[in-house]
Backbone as a ProteinNet text record, in pm:
[ID]
protein_1_A
[PRIMARY]
MWGFVLGFLGMFTRFCRRPNAWGRYLADASCWTYLVHLPLVIALQILVGRWALPRPVKYLFILAVAIPVLLLSYHYLVRSSWIGLQLNGHRYPRRWPWVPEPGQ
[TERTIARY]
-940.8	-866	-810.8	-761.8	-710.3	-820.6	-940.6	-1052.2	-1083.7	-1074.7	-1098.4	-996	-869.5	-761.7	-778.4	-801.4	-816.9	-942.3	-1047.2	-1167.3	-1141	-1068.3	-1033.6	-943.6	-847.5	-760.9	-842.4	-933.8	-1019.5	-1108.4	-1162.3	-1248.5	-1170.3	-1052.1	-973.2	-923.6	-892.4	-852	-967.1	-1087.1	-1205.4	-1248.3	-1250.7	-1310	-1209.8	-1083.8	-984.4	-880	-923	-832.9	-758.4	-818.9	-754.3	-645	-536.4	-433.9	-491.7	-452.6	-504.7	-386.3	-370.5	-256.4	-258.8	-377.6	-386.5	-354.1	-405.5	-376.4	-228.5	-163	-18.8	57.7	15.4	81.3	69.3	-51.3	-71.6	0.9	8.2	83.9	232.4	285.2	425.7	449	352.9	367	344.4	287	248.7	368.2	477.9	595.8	649.5	663.8	708.2	611.1	483.3	380.9	390.4	407.2	419.5	542.3	654.4	777.8	776.6	707.7	718.9	596.9	487.6	364.5	371.4	440.8	435.7	486.9	604.7	647.6	553.5	501.2	409.8	279.5	224.1	98	117.9	228.7	255.6	268.2	338.3	351.6	215.6	131.5	-2.2	-87.7	-72.6	-146.5	-105.6	23	69.5	12	8.3	-45.2	-192.2	-273.9	-418.4	-461.9	-368.5	-402.1	-480.4	-451.4	-517.7	-629.5	-659.6	-770.1	-901.8	-992.1	-1122.3	-1221	-1188.2	-1273.7	-1300.4	-1409.9	-1435.2	-1327	-1304.1	-1200.2	-1219.6	-1342.3	-1356.6	-1313	-1333	-1289.9	-1137.7	-1074.6	-928.5	-872.7	-937.8	-895.8	-905.2	-1016.1	-1033.2	-932.8	-900.7	-800	-663.9	-627.5	-498.2	-492.7	-600.9	-604.5	-594.6	-668.5	-671.2	-536.1	-453.7	-320.9	-217.2	-222.5	-117.7	-117.9	-233.7	-237.9	-181.6	-225.8	-163.2	-13.9	28.4	171.3	251.5	202.7	274.7	279.8	168.2	167.3	249.3	243.4	325.1	474	508.6	649.7	698.1	612.2	650.7	671.8	579.3	585.5	708	732.1	838.1	974.8	980.1	1108.4	1156.8	1064.7	1102.4	1088.9	979.3	943.7	1054	1117.3	1220.5	1361.1	1378.6	1510.4	1568.8	1683.2	1747.7	1667.4	1590.7	1505.3	1396	1337.4	1238.4	1296.8	1421	1489.7	1500.9	1533.1	1544.6	1409	1306.3	1174.8	1098.5	1105.4	1022	1097.2	1229.6	1306.6	1353.8	1294.3	1340.2	1281.7	1341.6	1295.2	1182.1	1083.6	972.6	990.4	938.2	939.2	846.9	877.2	797.5	675.6	571.4	445.4	332.2	217.8	101.2	35.1	-33.9	-95.4	-203.2	-270.7	-379.4	-328.9	-202	-145.3	-90.4	-137.2	-86.9	59.6	126.7	266.9	277	387.5	403.8	394.8	325.6	310.2	183.3	101.7	-22.9	-140
-2461.9	-2355.4	-2401	-2524.9	-2574.3	-2576.6	-2616.9	-2616.5	-2476.9	-2378.6	-2238.7	-2191.9	-2220.4	-2179.6	-2248	-2378.4	-2450.7	-2405.4	-2371.3	-2319.5	-2188.2	-2097	-1970.4	-1991.5	-2081.5	-2110	-2165.5	-2256	-2310.3	-2204.4	-2114.8	-2009	-1915.9	-1874.8	-1785.9	-1856.6	-1984.5	-2058.9	-2068	-2080.6	-2095	-1962.9	-1855.2	-1729.5	-1622.9	-1640.8	-1538.8	-1597.4	-1641.3	-1705.9	-1607.8	-1493.8	-1396.7	-1320.7	-1287.9	-1204.9	-1067.8	-1019.1	-893.5	-807.7	-690.7	-604.5	-561.1	-527.5	-485.5	-599.6	-717.6	-833.2	-863.5	-856.1	-879.6	-773.2	-648.1	-537.8	-555.6	-585.7	-603.5	-727	-831.7	-950	-917.6	-839	-798.1	-707	-621	-526.6	-592.6	-711.5	-772.2	-803	-846.2	-877.3	-750.6	-644.2	-516.3	-467.5	-476.1	-430.9	-510.5	-640.3	-724.8	-686.8	-663.1	-633.8	-497.8	-399.6	-261.6	-214.9	-288.3	-236.6	-221.3	-309.8	-308.7	-178.6	-127.5	-0.9	114.8	117	223.9	216.7	98.7	83.3	114.3	73.7	105.9	256.4	323.5	469.6	536.8	489.3	547	517.6	400.2	368.4	459.3	487.8	580.5	719.3	759	890.1	904.5	805.5	817.3	762.4	711	644.9	730.3	856.4	942.5	1027.5	1005.9	1079.5	1032.6	1124.9	1092.7	1053.3	945.9	894.9	747	695.6	551.5	468.8	349.4	262.7	233.1	207	181.9	300.5	421.6	540.1	546.3	517.7	515.7	408.1	291.9	181.2	220.5	280.7	324.1	432.4	521	623.3	558.7	462.7	395.6	324	255.9	191.2	292.4	403.3	505	571.8	573.8	633.1	528	411.7	311.3	251.4	217.3	150.6	239.4	365.2	448.7	472.2	491.2	513.1	390.1	272.6	150	127.5	149	127.9	233.6	358.1	462.6	440.2	397.3	368.3	250.5	150.7	39.6	88.2	168.7	212	299.4	397.3	494.7	456.7	376.4	344.6	202.3	110.3	-30.6	-92.1	-72.8	-147.8	-151.3	-40.9	-38.8	-26.6	-61.8	-51	-189.9	-193.8	-320.3	-396.2	-325.1	-393.4	-471.2	-409.2	-478.5	-600.1	-590	-703.5	-818.5	-786.3	-889.8	-949.7	-865	-912.4	-983.4	-932.2	-983.1	-1064.8	-1066.6	-1143.4	-1065.3	-951.8	-862.7	-724.2	-627.9	-489.4	-463.6	-392.1	-352	-205.9	-165.5	-21.3	51.6	176.8	254.4	312.3	232	279.4	208.6	272.2	219.9	110.8	17.4	-94.7	-53	55.4	94.4	171.5	210.5	284.7	183.9	185.2	89.9	116.7	12	27	114.3	185.4	269.4	183.7	237	165.1	83.5	83.6	7.5	96.4
-412.8	-474.7	-609.3	-614.8	-743.2	-848	-808.5	-902.7	-952	-862.2	-897.4	-999.9	-975	-1066.1	-1201.5	-1200.9	-1326.8	-1401.7	-1329.1	-1393.3	-1464.3	-1398.2	-1462.7	-1583.3	-1571.5	-1686.5	-1803	-1773.8	-1878.6	-1941.2	-1858.6	-1909.6	-2003.3	-1962.8	-2046.8	-2172	-2163.3	-2281.3	-2380.6	-2330.5	-2417.2	-2479.4	-2400.8	-2446.7	-2490	-2463	-2497.4	-2591.6	-2706.5	-2801.2	-2889.8	-2919.9	-3008.7	-2934.5	-3002.5	-2939.5	-2901.9	-2787.2	-2736.2	-2691.1	-2750.8	-2718.6	-2571.9	-2521.5	-2381	-2286	-2317.3	-2232	-2227.9	-2343.4	-2349.3	-2271.2	-2286.9	-2217.4	-2066	-2017.9	-1873.8	-1821.5	-1902.4	-1861.6	-1848.2	-1941.4	-1932	-1812.1	-1781.8	-1670.6	-1535.2	-1532.7	-1405.4	-1316	-1372.4	-1289.8	-1222.6	-1300.2	-1244.4	-1137.1	-1166.7	-1072.1	-942.2	-952.7	-833.2	-750.8	-817.9	-745.9	-676.8	-735.3	-688.7	-608.7	-612.8	-553.2	-402.1	-333.8	-187.3	-125.6	-160.6	-100.1	-133.1	-254.9	-293.5	-213.9	-201.6	-127.9	19.6	76.7	217.3	235.8	146.7	156.3	145.2	55.3	42	164.7	224.1	346.4	460.8	471	574.6	548.8	422.4	386.7	425.2	393.6	417.2	552.1	629.5	755.8	852.9	861.4	958.9	900.2	774.4	713.4	773.4	794.2	852.6	742.3	674	567	593	540.3	555.1	485.5	534.9	478.9	330.4	283.7	138.8	52.5	100.2	24.6	21.5	132.9	137	43.9	45.8	-40.5	-188	-225.7	-364.7	-402.6	-309.2	-334.3	-360	-276.3	-292.7	-427.8	-465.4	-596.3	-709.7	-696.3	-801.9	-820.2	-717.6	-729	-768.6	-704.1	-723.5	-863.7	-916.3	-1047.2	-1157.6	-1170.9	-1275.5	-1254.2	-1129.1	-1102.9	-1143	-1109.4	-1143.8	-1294.4	-1363.5	-1508.5	-1581.6	-1536.2	-1599.7	-1574.4	-1453.1	-1425.6	-1509.4	-1528.9	-1616.3	-1759	-1806.5	-1946.4	-1974.1	-1887.6	-1915.2	-1858.6	-1752.5	-1689.9	-1716.6	-1747	-1751	-1889.6	-1957.4	-2077.9	-2182.8	-2211.6	-2315.9	-2257.9	-2132.1	-2068.1	-2043.2	-1982	-1949.6	-1843.9	-1761.2	-1662.8	-1736.6	-1838.5	-1919.4	-1988.8	-2031.8	-2092.3	-1992.2	-1867.7	-1764.6	-1727.1	-1717.6	-1674.9	-1786	-1909.1	-2017.3	-2120.8	-2114.7	-2210.3	-2331.1	-2357.2	-2464.4	-2442	-2511.3	-2498	-2595.5	-2548.8	-2634.3	-2671.6	-2786.2	-2817	-2720.6	-2695.7	-2601.8	-2674.4	-2687.5	-2743.5	-2670.6	-2670.5	-2599.7	-2682	-2618.1	-2690.1	-2789.5	-2765.3	-2856.5	-2978	-2979.7	-3092.9	-3193.3	-3318.5	-3417.1	-3450	-3493.9	-3533.5	-3656.6	-3672.2	-3792.2	-3918.8	-4018.1	-4143	-4151.4	-4046.5	-4050.7	-4073.8
[MASK]
++++++++++++++++++++++++++++++++++++++++++++++++++++++++++++++++++++++++++++++++++++++++++++++++++++++++

C-alpha cells in the first residue's frame, strides 16, 4: 500500500506541475466533502434501499446525487464563510474555478 501511495504521489508530482484551478478547488472542497458525506450517503442509501433496481444503478444514483450536493453546499455555504476560513485557512471569493477573475 505504501508503494501504491508513493507511486501516485510521484506520478502527480511528475505530470501535474502546472497550477490547476479545478484541482485547487477540489482539494479545498475535499475536507468539507469528507466531513459531510457520511450522513448524506446514509440518507440516500435509506431512500434507495427498497427500490427494485440493481445495486450498481443504485450506487450510480447515490454518486450522481451526493457529489453535486456536496460540491454545491461547499461552494455556497462554506467556501466564503467562517467555516471555509477554519477548513482552508482563509476565505475565498464565491466564484467558480473556470470563471476568470475580474480584470483578466
